[in-house]
Every structure is written in C-alpha cells, then in structure tokens.
ROSE-912601 format. One line per 4 residues: their letters; for each residue x, y, z of C-alpha. Coordinates in nm, 2 decimals. Layout:
A> X,Y,Z ~ ...
! end
This chain:
MLSF> -1.09,-2.20,7.87 ~ -1.20,-2.03,8.19 ~ -1.04,-2.31,8.40 ~ -0.72,-2.24,8.23
FNCV> -0.75,-1.86,8.29 ~ -0.81,-1.92,8.66 ~ -0.51,-2.14,8.69 ~ -0.30,-1.87,8.54
IYLL> -0.43,-1.63,8.79 ~ -0.39,-1.86,9.08 ~ -0.01,-1.92,8.97 ~ 0.03,-1.55,8.95
FGIL> -0.10,-1.50,9.30 ~ 0.13,-1.78,9.42 ~ 0.42,-1.61,9.27 ~ 0.33,-1.27,9.43
VAGS> 0.28,-1.42,9.76 ~ 0.61,-1.60,9.75 ~ 0.79,-1.30,9.62 ~ 0.63,-1.08,9.89
LLPL> 0.75,-1.31,10.16 ~ 1.11,-1.38,10.03 ~ 1.26,-1.03,10.15 ~ 1.18,-1.14,10.50
SSHP> 1.48,-1.37,10.46 ~ 1.82,-1.19,10.53 ~ 1.98,-1.42,10.27 ~ 2.19,-1.20,10.04
HWFI> 2.11,-1.38,9.71 ~ 2.01,-1.11,9.44 ~ 1.69,-1.30,9.36 ~ 1.56,-1.28,9.72
RGWD> 1.68,-0.92,9.77 ~ 1.53,-0.82,9.44 ~ 1.17,-0.87,9.56 ~ 1.22,-0.58,9.79
FPRM> 1.20,-0.34,9.50 ~ 0.88,-0.36,9.33 ~ 0.63,-0.33,9.61 ~ 0.41,-0.06,9.43
QILV> 0.43,-0.28,9.12 ~ 0.32,-0.59,9.31 ~ 0.02,-0.39,9.45 ~ -0.09,-0.29,9.10
ITWL> -0.05,-0.64,8.96 ~ -0.24,-0.79,9.25 ~ -0.54,-0.57,9.21 ~ -0.55,-0.60,8.83
AAAA> -0.52,-0.98,8.86 ~ -0.80,-1.01,9.12 ~ -1.03,-0.77,8.93 ~ -0.97,-0.98,8.59
LITT> -1.05,-1.32,8.79 ~ -1.36,-1.17,8.95 ~ -1.49,-1.00,8.63 ~ -1.42,-1.28,8.39
NAIA> -1.60,-1.54,8.62 ~ -1.89,-1.32,8.67 ~ -1.93,-1.27,8.29 ~ -1.90,-1.64,8.23
GQPS> -2.17,-1.70,8.49 ~ -1.95,-1.91,8.72 ~ -1.88,-1.72,9.03 ~ -1.75,-1.93,9.31
TVRL> -1.78,-1.81,9.67 ~ -1.48,-2.00,9.78 ~ -1.27,-1.88,9.49 ~ -1.37,-1.52,9.53
TVIA> -1.30,-1.55,9.91 ~ -0.96,-1.69,9.86 ~ -0.86,-1.42,9.61 ~ -1.00,-1.14,9.81
TLTL> -0.82,-1.25,10.12 ~ -0.49,-1.28,9.94 ~ -0.55,-0.95,9.77 ~ -0.61,-0.77,10.11
ALTA> -0.32,-0.95,10.28 ~ -0.07,-0.85,10.00 ~ -0.21,-0.50,10.01 ~ -0.17,-0.47,10.38
WHLF> 0.18,-0.61,10.39 ~ 0.32,-0.39,10.11 ~ 0.14,-0.07,10.24 ~ 0.29,-0.15,10.58
RIIP> 0.64,-0.11,10.42 ~ 0.58,0.19,10.20 ~ 0.33,0.41,10.38 ~ 0.61,0.55,10.59
YTPL> 0.73,0.72,10.27 ~ 0.41,0.89,10.18 ~ 0.24,1.20,10.32 ~ 0.01,0.98,10.52
SATQ> 0.29,0.92,10.76 ~ 0.47,1.16,11.00 ~ 0.78,1.32,10.88 ~ 1.10,1.20,11.03
TKSW> 1.31,1.51,10.95 ~ 1.10,1.81,11.07 ~ 1.09,2.12,10.85 ~ 1.28,2.42,10.94
RPEQ> 1.09,2.73,11.09 ~ 1.31,3.02,11.14 ~ 1.25,3.22,11.47 ~ 1.39,3.54,11.30
PGDP> 1.32,3.52,10.92 ~ 1.55,3.81,10.85 ~ 1.86,3.67,11.03 ~ 2.15,3.67,10.79
DHGA> 2.31,3.38,10.96 ~ 2.04,3.15,10.81 ~ 2.21,3.15,10.46 ~ 2.54,3.09,10.62
RRLR> 2.41,2.76,10.77 ~ 2.21,2.64,10.47 ~ 2.35,2.35,10.26 ~ 2.20,2.25,9.92
VVIS> 2.33,1.92,9.78 ~ 2.26,1.74,9.45 ~ 2.30,1.37,9.42 ~ 2.33,1.24,9.06
NVEE> 2.42,0.91,8.91 ~ 2.49,1.04,8.54 ~ 2.53,0.70,8.39 ~ 2.86,0.63,8.24
ENDQ> 2.75,0.58,7.89 ~ 2.54,0.90,7.90 ~ 2.67,1.18,7.66 ~ 2.42,1.45,7.73
FDRW> 2.68,1.65,7.92 ~ 2.54,2.00,7.86 ~ 2.20,1.89,7.97 ~ 2.32,1.76,8.29
REVV> 2.53,2.05,8.36 ~ 2.25,2.29,8.28 ~ 2.01,2.11,8.53 ~ 2.27,2.10,8.80
LDQD> 2.37,2.46,8.77 ~ 2.02,2.57,8.75 ~ 1.97,2.44,9.11 ~ 2.26,2.63,9.25
PDVV> 2.38,2.36,9.49 ~ 2.68,2.40,9.73 ~ 2.78,2.03,9.68 ~ 2.73,1.78,9.40
IVAE> 2.79,1.41,9.45 ~ 2.83,1.23,9.12 ~ 2.83,0.84,9.04 ~ 2.95,0.66,8.73
VDQR> 3.22,0.91,8.65 ~ 3.45,0.80,8.37 ~ 3.72,1.02,8.22 ~ 3.47,1.18,7.99
WADV> 3.26,1.29,8.28 ~ 3.57,1.39,8.48 ~ 3.66,1.63,8.19 ~ 3.30,1.78,8.21
IDEM> 3.33,1.82,8.58 ~ 3.67,1.98,8.54 ~ 3.51,2.24,8.32 ~ 3.28,2.34,8.61
KPSY> 3.57,2.45,8.82 ~ 3.46,2.82,8.79 ~ 3.15,2.74,8.98 ~ 3.29,2.45,9.19
PNQI> 3.66,2.50,9.24 ~ 3.69,2.24,9.50 ~ 3.66,1.88,9.36 ~ 3.75,1.54,9.45
VYPQ> 3.73,1.32,9.14 ~ 3.81,0.95,9.10 ~ 3.72,0.83,8.74 ~ 3.70,0.48,8.66
DNWY> 3.55,0.27,8.35 ~ 3.38,0.02,8.56 ~ 3.06,0.24,8.64 ~ 3.19,0.31,8.98
GMAL> 3.39,0.62,8.94 ~ 3.29,0.89,9.18 ~ 3.33,1.28,9.21 ~ 3.24,1.54,9.47
LSRL> 3.22,1.90,9.37 ~ 3.19,2.18,9.61 ~ 3.19,2.56,9.59 ~ 3.26,2.56,9.97
PILE> 3.60,2.49,10.11 ~ 3.69,2.13,10.15 ~ 3.90,2.10,10.46 ~ 3.97,1.73,10.46
SEIR> 3.91,1.45,10.20 ~ 3.98,1.08,10.15 ~ 3.88,0.83,9.89 ~ 3.80,0.52,10.07
FRVQ> 3.74,0.16,9.97 ~ 3.53,0.02,10.24 ~ 3.46,-0.34,10.10 ~ 3.57,-0.36,9.73
DDVP> 3.89,-0.23,9.57 ~ 3.72,-0.09,9.27 ~ 3.43,0.07,9.45 ~ 3.52,0.41,9.62
SIDT> 3.35,0.63,9.85 ~ 3.44,1.00,9.90 ~ 3.47,1.12,10.26 ~ 3.50,1.51,10.32
MIEL> 3.48,1.77,10.59 ~ 3.33,2.09,10.43 ~ 3.31,2.43,10.58 ~ 3.00,2.63,10.56
PGGD> 3.01,3.01,10.51 ~ 2.92,3.06,10.88 ~ 3.24,2.85,10.98 ~ 3.05,2.53,11.08
QVRV> 3.21,2.21,10.96 ~ 2.99,1.93,10.80 ~ 3.10,1.58,10.71 ~ 2.98,1.50,10.35
VGVH> 3.01,1.15,10.23 ~ 2.94,1.01,9.88 ~ 2.87,0.64,9.83 ~ 2.78,0.41,9.55
PRPP> 2.79,0.04,9.66 ~ 2.76,-0.22,9.39 ~ 2.42,-0.39,9.37 ~ 2.34,-0.76,9.38
EPIR> 2.28,-0.88,9.03 ~ 2.31,-1.21,8.81 ~ 2.64,-1.12,8.64 ~ 2.91,-1.01,8.88
DNDA> 2.79,-0.98,9.25 ~ 2.51,-1.22,9.26 ~ 2.45,-1.14,9.62 ~ 2.42,-0.83,9.85
TARD> 2.72,-0.92,10.07 ~ 2.93,-0.63,9.97 ~ 2.65,-0.37,9.98 ~ 2.53,-0.48,10.31
AELV> 2.87,-0.48,10.46 ~ 2.94,-0.13,10.32 ~ 2.62,0.01,10.47 ~ 2.68,-0.15,10.80
LWGE> 3.04,-0.01,10.81 ~ 2.90,0.34,10.73 ~ 2.63,0.31,10.98 ~ 2.84,0.21,11.27
ELAD> 3.12,0.46,11.19 ~ 2.88,0.75,11.14 ~ 2.69,0.66,11.47 ~ 3.02,0.73,11.66
DDRP> 3.06,1.08,11.50 ~ 2.87,1.38,11.67 ~ 2.95,1.63,11.40 ~ 2.68,1.73,11.15
IIIG> 2.68,1.46,10.88 ~ 2.53,1.42,10.53 ~ 2.58,1.09,10.34 ~ 2.43,1.04,10.00
GDLN> 2.46,0.86,9.67 ~ 2.32,0.57,9.46 ~ 2.28,0.29,9.71 ~ 2.14,0.05,9.46
DVAW> 1.87,-0.03,9.73 ~ 1.51,0.10,9.80 ~ 1.42,0.32,10.11 ~ 1.22,0.04,10.26
SQST> 1.45,-0.25,10.25 ~ 1.60,-0.44,10.54 ~ 1.95,-0.31,10.45 ~ 1.85,0.06,10.43
RLFL> 1.64,0.05,10.74 ~ 1.92,-0.13,10.93 ~ 2.17,0.13,10.81 ~ 1.94,0.42,10.96
RLSR> 1.89,0.24,11.29 ~ 2.27,0.19,11.33 ~ 2.37,0.54,11.22 ~ 2.09,0.72,11.39
LLDP> 2.06,0.93,11.08 ~ 1.74,1.06,10.94 ~ 1.57,1.00,10.60 ~ 1.41,1.33,10.48
RRGR> 1.18,1.13,10.24 ~ 0.98,0.97,10.53 ~ 0.64,1.13,10.55 ~ 0.69,1.33,10.22
GFFN> 0.71,1.09,9.92 ~ 0.90,0.82,9.73 ~ 1.10,1.05,9.51 ~ 1.17,0.76,9.27
SFHA> 1.50,0.82,9.09 ~ 1.54,0.51,8.88 ~ 1.45,0.41,8.61 ~ 1.43,0.75,8.45
DRMW> 1.31,0.62,8.11 ~ 1.07,0.35,8.24 ~ 0.78,0.49,8.45 ~ 0.65,0.14,8.52
MRFP> 0.98,0.04,8.69 ~ 1.07,0.33,8.91 ~ 1.23,0.31,9.26 ~ 1.39,0.53,9.51
LDHV> 1.75,0.42,9.47 ~ 1.93,0.76,9.51 ~ 1.94,0.85,9.88 ~ 2.06,1.12,10.11
FHST> 2.05,1.09,10.48 ~ 2.17,1.34,10.75 ~ 2.22,1.38,11.13 ~ 1.97,1.55,11.36
HFAF> 2.18,1.87,11.33 ~ 1.98,1.96,11.02 ~ 1.62,2.05,10.96 ~ 1.44,2.02,10.63
RDLR> 1.40,2.29,10.38 ~ 1.32,2.12,10.04 ~ 1.36,1.79,9.86 ~ 1.29,1.73,9.49
RLPH> 1.35,1.51,9.20 ~ 1.52,1.70,8.92 ~ 1.45,1.68,8.55 ~ 1.58,1.40,8.31
VGSD> 1.95,1.45,8.24 ~ 2.00,1.17,7.98 ~ 2.08,0.91,8.25 ~ 1.87,0.63,8.38
HFPI> 1.87,0.80,8.71 ~ 1.70,1.13,8.79 ~ 1.91,1.37,9.01 ~ 1.79,1.44,9.36
LIDL> 1.82,1.78,9.55 ~ 1.83,1.80,9.91 ~ 1.81,2.15,10.08 ~ 1.89,2.16,10.45
QLEP> 1.94,2.40,10.73 ~ 2.20,2.35,11.00 ~ 1.97,2.40,11.31 ~ 2.10,2.19,11.61
TMHH> 1.84,2.34,11.83 ~ 1.59,2.13,11.67 ~ 1.78,1.81,11.75 ~ 1.50,1.66,11.97
QHDQ> 1.22,1.74,11.73 ~ 1.32,1.48,11.48 ~ 1.19,1.12,11.48 ~ 1.48,0.88,11.45
LEEK> 1.44,0.50,11.40 ~ 1.50,0.31,11.73 ~ 1.75,0.05,11.73 ~ 1.59,-0.29,11.74
EGDE> 1.69,-0.60,11.94 ~ 1.90,-0.81,11.70 ~ 2.03,-0.52,11.50 ~ 2.39,-0.56,11.64
AEAV> 2.38,-0.93,11.57 ~ 2.25,-0.88,11.22 ~ 2.53,-0.62,11.16 ~ 2.80,-0.86,11.28
ERLM> 2.66,-1.13,11.06 ~ 2.68,-0.92,10.76 ~ 3.03,-0.81,10.83 ~ 3.13,-1.17,10.90
RAKQ> 2.99,-1.27,10.55 ~ 3.20,-1.01,10.39 ~ 3.51,-1.10,10.57 ~ 3.47,-1.46,10.46
AESL> 3.43,-1.37,10.09 ~ 3.77,-1.40,9.91 ~ 3.70,-1.11,9.68 ~ 3.62,-0.86,9.95
HVET> 3.79,-0.68,10.23 ~ 3.66,-0.49,10.52 ~ 3.81,-0.15,10.59 ~ 3.74,-0.04,10.94
LNPA> 3.99,0.25,11.00 ~ 3.82,0.59,11.06 ~ 3.99,0.89,10.90 ~ 4.23,1.07,11.13
W> 4.02,1.39,11.12
! end
C-alpha cells in the first residue's frame, strides 16, 4: 500500500514538473499555455504532496534518504521557479508604477487630472443588473469598460446615461460584446476588430476636466480553449498589435479589459515590453479577478496598463457582482513630471522576432485577419 502511495506522489510530481516547464515553449496550444495560470495552485499542491509523502513514510517507519532528497529537491526547484514568476506581483518586489505624491496638496488642478476607471466582465448570463450597477456607481469612476455585453446588458448600460452620458456600446450574443461608458467627453472613438471579426475592441480619446486628452482602450481577446480557439494565436496576435501600436503613440494611454491571460505569462510580459506601458499591480499584489465563485481557482485575468504619463493613486478589487469576474478599479493621476521615476520593462533581444512570429502565425490562419491600420486621430 505504501509503495502504491509513493508511486502516486511520484507521478504527481512528474505532472507538476512537466506542467511547470511547458509554458517555456511559445507553442500556442491551449494545453501548453494553460499551465501558465495556476502557479500558486502548483506551489500549494507541491508542498502538500511533499508533506504527505514525508509524513506517511515516517509513520510507516520506512524513511528513505534518497527518496526524501529527490522530493525535497523537486519541491525547492518548483518553489523557486514559480516564485521567480509571481514575486514581482507581490509587495516583496519593487513597484513598477510609482505612487503619486502631490507637491501642492491643495492644488485644484489635481482633481482635473485624475482618472478613475472600472474594468468589469459582467458575464453575459449574469442577471444581477442592480447589484452590478450599485457596485460601479458606488466607486464613482470616470470611465467604465465592460465586457460580455449582450442586448440585456446594453439596456442596463443605457439606463446609466444620467451618470454616464457618453457611451460606446457594441452588444453581441457571443460573450464578446463590449461597452465603454464615460462621464467625460469622448472626442474620438472607433470599434476595432484587430484579429477576429466577432471580437471587438473599443478605442477612444477622452478629455479630462483640465483639458488633457487620454487615449482609453477596452479589449477582450478570446482565450485559447478546447472548444473553439484551441490555441492562443488570436490572443497573442492581438496583444502584439496593440503593443506595437501603442508604443508609437506618445499620448497618455490606458488600456484595460479581460485579457484572458495572467499577469506573469509570456504574452502579457511581451506586450508590456513592446508597448512600454506599466502594470500597476507589480509590487502591489495579484488582484485576482477570476473566478469570483471559486476561491481555489483565482487568477489575475482582468488587467489595466498605462503609459508613464500617469502616477498611481489606488487599485482595488471590487465586490462580487454576480459575474464570474470581480470588477477592478484603477485610480490614476496624470503626472508627466514623474515619467522617469517609473520602472518600465526593458525590451529583450528576440522580442521583435517573437512578435513577428506571432503575427505571421495569425496571418496564416484562415479564420483570422490582422488589422494594422491605426486610427486617423
């Protein structure tokens, strides 16, 4: 019986090691990319399995130095590898976006250059409309980016026009409808289909009370999964397209939404290096947004990134709204004078080649197209 138990633990460690190494590949298959998500879960399972094996063998009076050495080595190696990836998203690491410190706290212009944005995947089937609306309005955001908007949700959003008179709404019944609500003037807007004809992004220029203009983009690329898009080709290409386009734009930028990808993945880190944008979670926490109903399976899938024009004021996960995603609030201060204080990711050798490869993969896929035209504005 003990031998069988040991074999099960060895097999489990083999799976954990293989799964931990698979994301090193840039292959887009969903099974490979999926192992990038559960790094915290792998850590917990690793330590529980190691403790179970050591305890069981000790109780049975059959401790083995070789066996314990192998398990201890694998446990420490897996721990080091996964911590290497996730530590940057904890308070143990330095922040990437530096916090705003007003030189003149009473300056009335501070409020005129402040921007609060809520990112929310409402889950198309969710019918807790009042609950969602109450949570959003309670945060008093300037802009709300909404994913999975169908016609029912479009009607709810329309009812919010007294608070958010400026709206870009594109409802769909495929879980990829989008909306952007703003109480600030929207000077320009465009609904864009970067890679797939049924997966829109919303690209806007918004004017702050002080007259400054900010480019605000809402995205929701389709994830790799076994049923429809069984690889990450579309998502990878969309992130590369946005990364390269935003890198050439020297205006203040905020891009956010449900990326269907974790903060520490190859794709997200490549996007940050290409775009030169900042991730305000780095050095502050995971802010896991999915799955709202399953504490054991939570990942940071809803993201907001911004240019170095902004300084950090606040970031928080909002209460449950009936969706499988928690909303995320980001509070930023337009403060270009702090530009050089932030800690951008440096572009790595091979990033451009990787970006080209991901775009070529999308161009070769019959079901995809690659939209490269930048908006005229």
